[in-house]
C-alpha positions as CSV (number, residue, x, y, z in Angstrom):
1,Q,-17.0,6.8,1.4
2,V,-13.3,7.0,2.1
3,Q,-10.9,8.9,-0.1
4,L,-7.2,7.8,-0.3
5,V,-4.1,9.8,-1.2
6,E,-0.7,8.1,-1.5
7,S,2.6,9.8,-1.1
8,G,6.2,8.9,-0.6
9,G,7.2,7.4,-4.0
10,G,10.3,8.4,-5.8
11,L,13.6,7.3,-7.3
12,V,15.9,5.2,-5.2
13,Q,19.1,3.2,-5.7
14,A,18.9,-0.6,-5.3
15,G,19.3,-1.5,-1.6
16,G,17.7,1.8,-0.5
17,S,14.4,2.4,1.3
18,L,11.2,4.3,0.8
19,R,8.2,4.8,3.0
20,L,4.8,5.1,1.3
21,S,1.9,6.7,3.1
22,C,-1.8,6.4,2.4
23,A,-3.9,9.2,3.9
24,A,-7.6,8.7,4.3
25,S,-10.4,11.2,4.5
26,G,-14.2,11.0,4.6
27,S,-14.3,7.9,6.7
28,T,-12.4,6.1,9.5
29,L,-9.6,3.9,7.9
30,S,-9.6,1.6,10.9
31,M,-12.8,0.0,9.7
32,Y,-11.3,-1.0,6.4
33,F,-9.2,-3.8,5.1
34,I,-6.1,-2.1,3.6
35,G,-4.0,-3.4,0.8
36,W,-1.0,-2.1,-1.0
37,F,-0.8,-3.2,-4.6
38,R,1.7,-2.5,-7.3
39,Q,1.5,-2.5,-11.1
40,A,4.5,-2.5,-13.4
41,P,4.2,-1.5,-17.0
42,G,2.5,-4.2,-19.1
43,K,1.7,-6.3,-16.0
44,Q,-1.3,-6.9,-13.8
45,R,-1.9,-5.2,-10.5
46,D,-0.7,-7.4,-7.7
47,L,-1.2,-7.4,-4.0
48,V,2.0,-6.7,-2.1
49,A,0.8,-6.5,1.5
50,S,-2.4,-6.2,3.5
51,I,-3.6,-5.5,6.9
52,S,-7.1,-6.2,8.2
53,S,-9.1,-4.0,10.6
54,A,-8.1,-6.5,13.3
55,G,-4.4,-6.2,12.5
56,T,-3.8,-9.4,10.6
57,I,-1.0,-8.9,8.1
58,T,0.0,-10.7,4.9
59,Y,2.8,-10.2,2.4
60,A,3.6,-11.4,-1.0
61,D,6.5,-13.8,-1.0
62,S,8.5,-11.4,-3.1
63,V,8.5,-8.7,-0.4
64,K,8.6,-10.8,2.8
65,G,11.3,-9.6,5.1
66,R,11.8,-6.4,3.2
67,F,8.5,-4.6,3.4
68,T,6.4,-3.7,6.4
69,I,2.8,-2.6,6.3
70,S,1.3,-0.7,9.2
71,R,-1.6,1.5,10.1
72,D,-2.0,4.5,12.4
73,N,-5.6,4.7,13.4
74,A,-5.1,8.0,15.3
75,K,-3.7,9.6,12.1
76,N,-6.1,7.8,9.8
77,T,-3.2,6.6,7.7
78,A,-1.6,3.4,6.4
79,S,2.0,3.0,5.5
80,L,4.3,0.7,3.6
81,Q,8.0,0.7,4.7
82,M,10.1,-0.7,1.9
83,N,13.7,-1.7,2.6
84,S,16.4,-3.4,0.5
85,L,14.6,-2.3,-2.6
86,K,15.4,-4.1,-5.9
87,P,14.9,-3.0,-9.5
88,E,12.0,-5.5,-9.8
89,D,10.1,-3.5,-7.2
90,T,9.8,-0.7,-9.7
91,A,6.0,-0.1,-10.2
92,V,3.2,2.3,-9.5
93,Y,2.0,1.5,-5.9
94,F,-1.6,1.8,-5.0
95,C,-3.4,1.9,-1.7
96,H,-6.8,0.1,-1.6
97,A,-9.4,0.2,1.1
98,H,-12.2,-2.4,1.4
99,R,-15.1,-2.8,3.7
100,L,-18.1,-5.1,3.7
101,L,-21.1,-3.7,5.5
102,G,-23.9,-6.2,5.4
103,T,-24.1,-7.1,1.7
104,T,-22.6,-3.9,0.5
105,S,-19.0,-3.8,-0.5
106,Y,-17.1,-0.5,-0.3
107,D,-13.9,-0.2,-2.3
108,Q,-11.6,2.7,-2.9
109,W,-8.3,3.1,-4.7
110,G,-5.8,5.9,-4.3
111,Q,-4.3,7.6,-7.3
112,G,-1.0,5.7,-7.1
113,T,2.6,6.7,-6.5
114,Q,5.6,5.8,-8.7
115,V,8.5,3.9,-7.2
116,T,11.6,3.5,-9.4
117,V,14.6,1.5,-8.2
118,F,17.8,1.7,-10.2
119,L,21.1,-0.1,-10.1
């Protein structure tokens, strides 16, 4: 089972950038569907971006053109580059890995990293 550790969150002024990283251990991340989610206080956890094992990428409308998801199979990591940040991007960001092997679903969440965007 894969274990995930996020890093790269922090405090940034609106218009700035941050790069989140998701480091995997225990398994090869390239076999997993990776999603970056975020959860603001009092709100549900929403999918921000995803990348399949084949490299297919999707983005939430709210981050299209500003965020870029990627994966580095050699380093066993996934990243989320966030540009032109807005106060409404403030949330805890989570990395999620999913793999379906036969009829067994493998899912793992990271611990989350706080992103705070101020004016």
